[in-house]
Every structure is written in C-alpha cells, then in structure tokens.
VEXMINU-681635 format. One record per residue (C-alpha): residue number from 1; x, z, y. Coordinates in steps of 0.25 Angstrom, whole numbers, plus 2048, in hexadecimal, padded with zeros to 3 digits. Layout:
BEGIN
PT|NUM|X|Z|Y
...
REM end
This chain:
BEGIN
PT|1|7D1|7CA|7AA
PT|2|7DC|7D2|7B1
PT|3|7DA|7D9|7BE
PT|4|7E3|7D0|7C6
PT|5|7DC|7C3|7C1
PT|6|7CF|7CA|7C4
PT|7|7D4|7CC|7D2
PT|8|7D9|7BD|7D3
PT|9|7CB|7B8|7CE
PT|10|7C4|7C0|7D8
PT|11|7CC|7BB|7E4
PT|12|7CA|7AD|7DF
PT|13|7BB|7AF|7DF
PT|14|7BC|7B5|7EE
PT|15|7C3|7A8|7F2
PT|16|7B6|7A1|7F0
PT|17|7AF|7AA|7FA
PT|18|7AE|7A5|808
PT|19|7AE|7B3|80E
PT|20|7BC|7B7|809
PT|21|7C7|7B1|811
PT|22|7D5|7B3|80C
PT|23|7DC|7BD|802
PT|24|7DB|7C9|80B
PT|25|7CB|7C8|80B
PT|26|7CB|7C5|7FC
PT|27|7D3|7D2|7F9
PT|28|7CB|7DA|803
PT|29|7BE|7D6|7FC
PT|30|7C4|7D8|7EE
PT|31|7C9|7E6|7F1
PT|32|7BC|7EC|7F6
PT|33|7B5|7E7|7E9
PT|34|7C1|7ED|7E0
PT|35|7BF|7FA|7E8
PT|36|7B1|7FB|7E4
PT|37|7B3|7F7|7D5
PT|38|7BF|801|7D4
PT|39|7B7|80C|7DB
PT|40|7AB|80A|7D1
PT|41|7B5|80A|7C5
PT|42|7BB|817|7CA
PT|43|7AC|81D|7CC
PT|44|7AA|81A|7BD
PT|45|7B6|823|7BA
PT|46|7B1|82E|7C4
PT|47|7A3|82E|7BE
PT|48|7A9|831|7B0
PT|49|7B3|83B|7B5
PT|50|7AA|842|7BF
PT|51|79C|848|7BB
PT|52|796|847|7C9
PT|53|79D|83B|7CE
PT|54|794|834|7D9
PT|55|798|827|7DF
PT|56|79A|826|7EE
PT|57|794|818|7EE
PT|58|785|816|7EE
PT|59|781|811|7E0
PT|60|77E|803|7E5
PT|61|78C|801|7EB
PT|62|794|805|7DE
PT|63|79B|7F9|7D8
PT|64|794|7FB|7CB
PT|65|786|7FA|7D1
PT|66|788|7ED|7D9
PT|67|794|7E6|7D4
PT|68|797|7E9|7C5
PT|69|78B|7E1|7C0
PT|70|790|7D2|7BE
PT|71|782|7CD|7C0
PT|72|77F|7D6|7CC
PT|73|77C|7D2|7DA
PT|74|783|7C6|7DF
PT|75|782|7BB|7EA
PT|76|77B|7BF|7F7
PT|77|776|7CC|7F2
PT|78|784|7D1|7EE
PT|79|78A|7CC|7FC
PT|80|77F|7D3|803
PT|81|780|7E0|7FB
PT|82|78F|7E0|7FE
PT|83|78F|7DD|80D
PT|84|782|7E4|811
PT|85|781|7F0|807
PT|86|78E|7F4|800
PT|87|798|7F2|80B
PT|88|790|7F9|816
PT|89|78D|804|80D
PT|90|79B|807|808
PT|91|7A0|806|816
PT|92|797|811|81A
PT|93|798|819|80D
PT|94|795|828|80F
PT|95|79C|832|807
PT|96|792|83B|801
PT|97|797|849|7FF
PT|98|7A4|845|805
PT|99|7A8|83C|7F9
PT|100|7B5|836|7FD
PT|101|7B3|82A|7F5
PT|102|7A8|825|7FE
PT|103|7B3|826|80A
PT|104|7BC|81E|802
PT|105|7B2|813|7FF
PT|106|7AE|812|80D
PT|107|7BC|811|812
PT|108|7BF|806|809
PT|109|7B2|7FE|80D
PT|110|7B3|800|81C
PT|111|7BC|7F4|81E
PT|112|7B8|7EC|811
PT|113|7B0|7DF|812
PT|114|7A9|7D6|809
PT|115|7AF|7C8|80C
PT|116|7A8|7C0|801
PT|117|79C|7B8|805
PT|118|797|7B3|7F7
PT|119|790|7BE|7EF
PT|120|792|7B5|7E3
PT|121|7A1|7B6|7E4
PT|122|7A0|7C5|7E7
PT|123|799|7C7|7DA
PT|124|7A4|7BF|7D3
PT|125|7AF|7C7|7D9
PT|126|7A7|7D4|7D5
PT|127|7A6|7D0|7C7
PT|128|7B4|7CD|7C6
PT|129|7B8|7DB|7CB
PT|130|7AE|7E1|7C2
PT|131|7B2|7DA|7B5
PT|132|7C1|7DA|7B8
PT|133|7C4|7E7|7BD
PT|134|7C2|7F5|7B7
PT|135|7CA|800|7BE
PT|136|7C6|80B|7B3
PT|137|7D0|804|7AA
PT|138|7DD|80A|7AC
PT|139|7E5|7FD|7A9
PT|140|7DC|7F5|7B3
PT|141|7DE|800|7BE
PT|142|7ED|7FF|7BC
PT|143|7EC|7EF|7BD
PT|144|7E4|7F1|7C9
PT|145|7EF|7F9|7CF
PT|146|7F9|7ED|7CD
PT|147|7EE|7E4|7D2
PT|148|7ED|7EC|7DF
PT|149|7FB|7E8|7E2
PT|150|7F8|7D9|7E1
PT|151|7EC|7DB|7EA
PT|152|7F5|7E1|7F4
PT|153|7FE|7D5|7F3
PT|154|7F3|7CC|7F5
PT|155|7EE|7D3|801
PT|156|7FC|7D2|807
PT|157|7FC|7C3|803
PT|158|7EF|7C2|80C
PT|159|7F8|7C4|818
PT|160|7F6|7D3|81C
PT|161|802|7D5|824
PT|162|809|7E2|824
PT|163|804|7E6|817
PT|164|810|7E6|80D
PT|165|80D|7E8|7FE
PT|166|817|7F3|7FA
PT|167|81D|7EF|7EC
PT|168|819|7F9|7E1
PT|169|827|7FB|7DE
PT|170|82A|800|7EC
PT|171|81E|809|7EC
PT|172|821|810|7DF
PT|173|82F|812|7E3
PT|174|82B|819|7F0
PT|175|821|822|7EA
PT|176|82A|826|7DF
PT|177|835|82A|7E8
PT|178|82C|831|7F2
PT|179|826|838|7E6
PT|180|818|83D|7EA
PT|181|813|849|7E2
PT|182|806|84F|7DF
PT|183|801|858|7EA
PT|184|808|84F|7F5
PT|185|800|847|7FF
PT|186|804|838|7FE
PT|187|801|82F|809
PT|188|803|820|80C
PT|189|7FF|81E|81B
PT|190|7FF|80F|819
PT|191|7FA|80E|80B
PT|192|7F5|800|80A
PT|193|7EF|7FE|7FC
PT|194|7F5|80B|7F7
PT|195|802|807|7EF
PT|196|80A|813|7F3
PT|197|7FE|81D|7F1
PT|198|7FB|817|7E3
PT|199|80A|819|7DF
PT|200|809|827|7E4
PT|201|7FD|82A|7DC
PT|202|803|825|7D0
PT|203|810|82C|7D2
PT|204|80A|83A|7D5
PT|205|801|838|7C8
PT|206|80D|835|7C0
PT|207|815|841|7C5
PT|208|80B|84C|7C7
PT|209|7FC|84A|7C4
PT|210|7F9|851|7B7
PT|211|7EB|857|7B9
PT|212|7DE|854|7C0
PT|213|7E2|85E|7CB
PT|214|7EF|856|7CD
PT|215|7E7|849|7CE
PT|216|7DD|84F|7D8
PT|217|7E9|853|7E1
PT|218|7EF|845|7E0
PT|219|7E1|83F|7E4
PT|220|7E1|846|7F2
PT|221|7F0|844|7F5
PT|222|7F1|835|7F7
PT|223|7EF|82F|805
PT|224|7EF|822|80B
PT|225|7EC|81B|818
PT|226|7EA|80C|81A
PT|227|7E6|804|826
PT|228|7E1|7F7|821
PT|229|7D4|7F7|819
PT|230|7D8|7ED|80E
PT|231|7E4|7F5|809
PT|232|7DC|802|80B
PT|233|7D1|7FD|802
PT|234|7DC|7F9|7F7
PT|235|7E3|807|7F9
PT|236|7D6|80E|7F7
PT|237|7D2|806|7EA
PT|238|7E1|808|7E5
PT|239|7DF|817|7E7
PT|240|7D3|818|7DE
PT|241|7DA|80F|7D4
PT|242|7E5|819|7D4
PT|243|7DC|825|7D1
PT|244|7DA|82A|7DF
PT|245|7CB|82C|7DE
PT|246|7C7|82E|7EC
PT|247|7D2|827|7F5
PT|248|7CD|82D|802
PT|249|7DB|830|806
PT|250|7DD|821|808
PT|251|7D9|81F|816
PT|252|7D6|812|81E
PT|253|7DD|814|82B
PT|254|7EA|811|833
PT|255|7F3|81C|831
PT|256|7FA|819|83E
PT|257|7EE|81A|846
PT|258|7EF|82A|848
PT|259|7F8|831|851
PT|260|804|835|849
PT|261|803|844|84E
PT|262|7F5|844|847
PT|263|7FB|844|839
PT|264|7FB|853|838
PT|265|801|85C|82D
PT|266|7F4|85C|824
PT|267|7F5|84D|823
PT|268|804|84D|81F
PT|269|808|847|812
PT|270|813|84A|807
PT|271|816|83B|804
PT|272|815|82E|80B
PT|273|817|821|804
PT|274|814|814|80B
PT|275|818|806|810
PT|276|813|806|81E
PT|277|80F|7F8|824
PT|278|81C|7F3|82B
PT|279|81E|7E7|834
PT|280|810|7E9|83A
PT|281|80C|7EF|848
PT|282|801|7F9|84A
PT|283|7F6|7F7|854
PT|284|7F8|7FB|862
PT|285|7F6|80A|864
PT|286|7FA|80F|856
PT|287|808|812|85B
PT|288|802|81C|865
PT|289|7FF|825|859
PT|290|80E|828|858
PT|291|818|82F|861
PT|292|81E|827|86C
PT|293|82C|826|866
PT|294|826|81F|859
PT|295|81C|816|85F
PT|296|81C|808|859
PT|297|812|7FE|853
PT|298|81B|7FB|847
PT|299|812|801|83C
PT|300|81D|805|832
PT|301|825|80D|83D
PT|302|818|815|840
PT|303|815|818|832
PT|304|823|81E|830
PT|305|820|827|83C
PT|306|813|82B|836
PT|307|818|82E|828
PT|308|822|838|82E
PT|309|816|83F|834
PT|310|80E|83E|828
PT|311|818|845|81E
PT|312|818|853|81C
PT|313|825|85B|81D
PT|314|82C|857|810
PT|315|823|84B|80E
PT|316|829|83E|809
PT|317|827|82F|80C
PT|318|82B|822|807
PT|319|828|815|80F
PT|320|82B|807|810
PT|321|831|802|81E
PT|322|837|7F5|823
PT|323|845|7F4|827
PT|324|841|7F3|836
PT|325|83F|802|836
PT|326|84D|805|831
PT|327|854|7FD|83B
PT|328|84A|7FD|847
PT|329|84D|804|854
PT|330|845|80A|85F
PT|331|838|811|85A
PT|332|83D|80E|84C
PT|333|84A|816|84E
PT|334|841|822|854
PT|335|839|821|847
PT|336|845|822|83E
PT|337|84B|82D|846
PT|338|83E|835|844
PT|339|83E|832|835
PT|340|84C|836|833
PT|341|84A|843|83B
PT|342|83D|847|834
PT|343|83F|842|826
PT|344|84A|840|81C
PT|345|84A|831|81A
PT|346|852|832|80E
PT|347|851|824|808
PT|348|84F|815|80C
PT|349|84E|80B|801
PT|350|851|7FD|807
PT|351|848|7F3|7FF
PT|352|84D|7E5|7FD
PT|353|847|7D9|803
PT|354|83A|7D3|7FD
PT|355|834|7E0|7F8
PT|356|828|7DD|800
PT|357|828|7CE|7FE
PT|358|821|7C5|800
PT|359|819|7CE|80A
PT|360|825|7D1|813
PT|361|834|7CF|814
PT|362|836|7DC|81C
PT|363|841|7E4|817
PT|364|83C|7F2|813
PT|365|841|800|80F
PT|366|83B|80C|808
PT|367|83D|819|811
PT|368|83C|827|80A
PT|369|83C|833|812
PT|370|837|842|812
PT|371|832|849|81E
PT|372|838|856|823
PT|373|847|855|824
PT|374|850|84B|82B
PT|375|857|840|825
PT|376|866|843|822
PT|377|869|836|819
PT|378|862|82A|816
PT|379|864|823|808
PT|380|862|814|808
PT|381|85F|80D|7FB
PT|382|860|7FE|7FB
PT|383|856|7F9|7F0
PT|384|85D|7ED|7E9
PT|385|856|7E1|7E3
PT|386|856|7E2|7D4
PT|387|860|7DA|7CC
PT|388|85D|7CC|7CC
PT|389|853|7CD|7D7
PT|390|856|7C6|7E5
PT|391|848|7C9|7EC
PT|392|83A|7CE|7E9
PT|393|82E|7C6|7EA
PT|394|81F|7C7|7E7
PT|395|821|7C3|7D9
PT|396|82E|7CB|7D7
PT|397|82B|7D9|7DE
PT|398|834|7E5|7DE
PT|399|832|7EE|7D2
PT|400|832|7FD|7D1
PT|401|83E|7FD|7C7
PT|402|847|7F8|7D2
PT|403|846|806|7D8
PT|404|84B|80E|7CC
PT|405|859|80E|7D2
PT|406|854|814|7DF
PT|407|84C|81E|7D7
PT|408|858|822|7CF
PT|409|861|824|7DB
PT|410|856|82B|7E4
PT|411|858|83A|7E1
PT|412|84F|845|7E7
PT|413|84E|849|7F6
PT|414|84E|858|7F3
PT|415|85D|857|7F0
PT|416|860|84D|7FB
PT|417|861|842|7F1
PT|418|86E|847|7EC
PT|419|86D|83D|7E0
PT|420|86E|831|7E9
PT|421|87B|829|7E9
PT|422|87F|81D|7F2
PT|423|880|810|7EB
PT|424|87F|801|7ED
PT|425|870|803|7F1
PT|426|870|811|7F7
PT|427|877|817|803
PT|428|875|823|80C
PT|429|875|824|81B
PT|430|876|831|823
PT|431|86D|834|82F
PT|432|879|834|838
PT|433|87C|826|835
PT|434|86E|822|837
PT|435|86E|829|845
PT|436|87A|821|848
PT|437|873|814|844
PT|438|868|817|84E
PT|439|85E|81A|842
PT|440|860|80C|83D
PT|441|85D|80E|82E
PT|442|85F|7FF|82A
PT|443|86C|803|823
PT|444|871|7F8|819
PT|445|877|7FB|80C
PT|446|886|7FE|80E
PT|447|889|7FA|7FF
PT|448|884|7EC|801
PT|449|88C|7E1|807
PT|450|885|7D9|812
PT|451|888|7CC|80A
PT|452|87F|7D2|7FE
PT|453|874|7D3|808
PT|454|874|7C4|809
PT|455|874|7C0|7FB
PT|456|870|7B1|7FB
PT|457|867|7B3|7EE
PT|458|85F|7BE|7F5
PT|459|85E|7B6|802
PT|460|859|7AA|7FA
PT|461|84F|7B2|7F2
PT|462|84A|7B8|7FF
PT|463|849|7AA|805
PT|464|841|7A5|7F8
PT|465|837|7B0|7FA
PT|466|835|7AD|808
PT|467|833|79F|805
PT|468|828|7A3|7FB
PT|469|822|7AC|805
PT|470|821|7A0|80F
PT|471|81B|797|805
PT|472|810|7A2|802
PT|473|80D|7A3|810
PT|474|80C|794|812
PT|475|803|792|806
PT|476|7FA|79D|80B
PT|477|7F9|797|819
PT|478|7F6|789|813
PT|479|7EA|790|80B
PT|480|7E5|797|817
PT|481|7E6|78A|820
PT|482|7E0|782|815
PT|483|7D4|78B|815
PT|484|7D3|78C|824
PT|485|7D3|77D|825
PT|486|7C8|77C|81A
PT|487|7BF|785|821
PT|488|7C1|77E|82E
PT|489|7BC|771|827
PT|490|7C9|769|829
REM end
C-alpha cells in the first residue's frame, strides 16, 4: 500500500470516531502519531551510527514499546495510557544532560491533543502507520515529503484562514535566486510547515555539503518560527525527515510578539525566505512592538519591517507579498520608503492570477532585496502563463520549469545585474520615478496593451475556477450542516 493510500485509510478510520470532529482535528491527531513513528525510525538510525546513543524518551513511551506490536494494548487500556500517561509525560519531558531532542519533543506535545475516544480505533490507526510507513527507506522518505504537501493542502481545505500553501515551484525558485550557502544563517520567521526551510536545506546540501563537518555546520544554520501549534508540529517533523536531527531552532512562538529593537546583532541572519501571512490582522497590542511610524495590525506589513531588522548588512531576502503593499499608502508608503532607503529592492516578480488557487485569489508578488545599500532601480518581471494555460488550479498548479526563462535572464547582483535586458516581460523603473509616484510600486507592464489584460478566454477560465471554488464551499457547508442536524436529532 502506498503512503498516500495509508493516510487515506487512516482518515477513514478516524471518521468513525465520535471524538474527532472535522478535517483539522483528524490531521492534528494523525500528525502527532506520525511524529512519534518518524522519531522512532530515526532513533533506530542514530543507534546504529552512534555508539552511546541514549533516547531522550523513557523506554515505556518509545513508539517501539507501546505502539509497534499489532497485538499490543488496545481499547480502554490504550486510551487511558495516552491520555493519563504518555501525553502528560511528554508535555513535561525533562532534558537529561541538556539533550536538545527532549526540548523538541516537549515543544511538539505542548499543544498536541488526543481527540480519539475509541481505543480500538486508535489501535487500528497505529497499526496502519506501523505497517504502512517506514522512514528509514530512502524512497519512502522522499514520498513522504511529497505527501507532506498534500497534508498541508488538506489542512487548508479544513478552513484555516490566513495560511496559504506556497506552491513548491514558487518556493524552489525563490530559494534558488536568493542562493543560501553553507555557513550562512537561513531564517523563515513565519515558517508554517517548513517548505522554504526544506528547500534551503536541499539547496545547500547540493551546492556545498561534502564532509561530515559541512553537514554539522548545516544542521545548526536553519532557523524557523511558527505561531500555530499544528504547522509547528508539521515543520518539526519535516526537519527530522530532511536530516536535521535536532530541530531545536524551529521555535513555537509569534515572531512579531517581541519589540523590534530587541532583535540585536547576535540574532541577525544572512538569508530570509518566507511567505508571511497576509490578509490577516494581528491581535491588539502587537503593533506596539514597532516604532510609531510603522504601527499597523496588517500582518504582512509588520513582517516586512521585521525582516529588514533581522537581516545582517549584506543579507538577502525573498518573500511573497500581496499587491496591496505595492499600491497601499499611509503606513505602507512609509514602510516602502524605509525598504528602498535601507535595502536594494532589485527585483519584483509579478505572479499571474491563480498561483495560490483555490486558497486565495489575491494577486501576489515575489520581492527580492539585499540590505545595506539603497535602491537605485527596480526590475519588474511579469511571469506569464505557460503556452496553452489560461489559469492555474488545484489540479493544474504552477511548475518549476516555468521559471527557467527568469533564471536565464536573472544575472548576478555583484555586477548590478548587467546581463538583464528589457523585454515583453521585464522592465526597469528608477528610484526617481518611484519617488514621483509617491512610492506606488504597482507598476503595470509597459509592453502589454490594456486590451490584452482582459483576454476573454482568461476571464472565462478564471470565472470557471471561481464557480468550482463556490461549489466546493457549498458542498462542504452541506456536509457540516447535515452532521449538525443529525447530532441535533432533527
């Protein structure tokens, strides 16, 4: 059985359990179980490679000792063990000898919860995981990486507003262009499930890691912070899957909850790659961590100010931001002015509609900048749809190959991007013109006629996608209402 079909059959079992209500709880339940199985598989590896390896987990809480035996405890005994024994113990796990792995496990379980009520169904799920998933097989680990993306899509379908899945093609392109190297600190301050960080790990390994010493250096150079418990758990597991043995630099916290000034030189990083939450508002009081001129409750705007503070001089950033920042005024203008004075915002890639479909229809852009010298010119690149494609969708997402043209055009920052030439997709705007525009960066492609922007086929394709989205929401509402009426006895 494939990993994806194993996951599907597990979710089918969970649907029978009265304690699990909806997709979000099913995923939360599945993820802490997968974490313990993955951790146990990695421990088998560490035991072979390290003569004196000692597990941070007491023996009775290791997956192999309570879960791996298909005929092991079940029913009320299993339910009681999880609720009254395993969870309280892991939520208070002590790090003997300062073992960072114990801190990782504790942070994962601090906000985890066993929703399932039936010990028999819990045993069925555990057996499916045990027989269907082996993370010490390289091929299966690779497949699980793909499946992680599916888990995230499922998480979003469960209605977690403000968490937009970043397509793998966009993530990889951003990481390749910002080009993190061994010895550099890489940070995602809103890391979600860790897509940008795993891409960065793979990129650095391919480029630079040749020895065990190189690998040890990589292990301590990846940093992430995630506010929500579920994505944090997914990210921690993802790091272990990608060979970061002790992902203690993945913190469960709100990056914006600290005064901006407290991010001192020792915490500065070389590279930031991120897709900060946008369209959301921060809780009251968060904005007071920022200077008066930049106080807003718009999450994406605060993250942009924070990233400027986080970067070392010469540091590089790539981030996804909505159109609203480009054309917004007031505080948004002051933020853009600060960005262009303190950093070289050398490139804005304008993405076509539908890249984040069906999760949001908001127009998005990729901003690339480096800290330390002011902006003189901004290059804009309008990413076109591939030939024959009128819109993206869940079943027809963006592909990495589409960015080959941008990569060939890109050049290097050290020589001021001399290689770049204007074409039907690329144009350059001087800082003087941007000041005259009042820092409005929503600059349309001068090589495209307005009529082309309203191609009937494009509009019809977008309309069809919108209708499909509406149908999905309607079907989900029917399902939820049906369940609610059944529970109410109507």
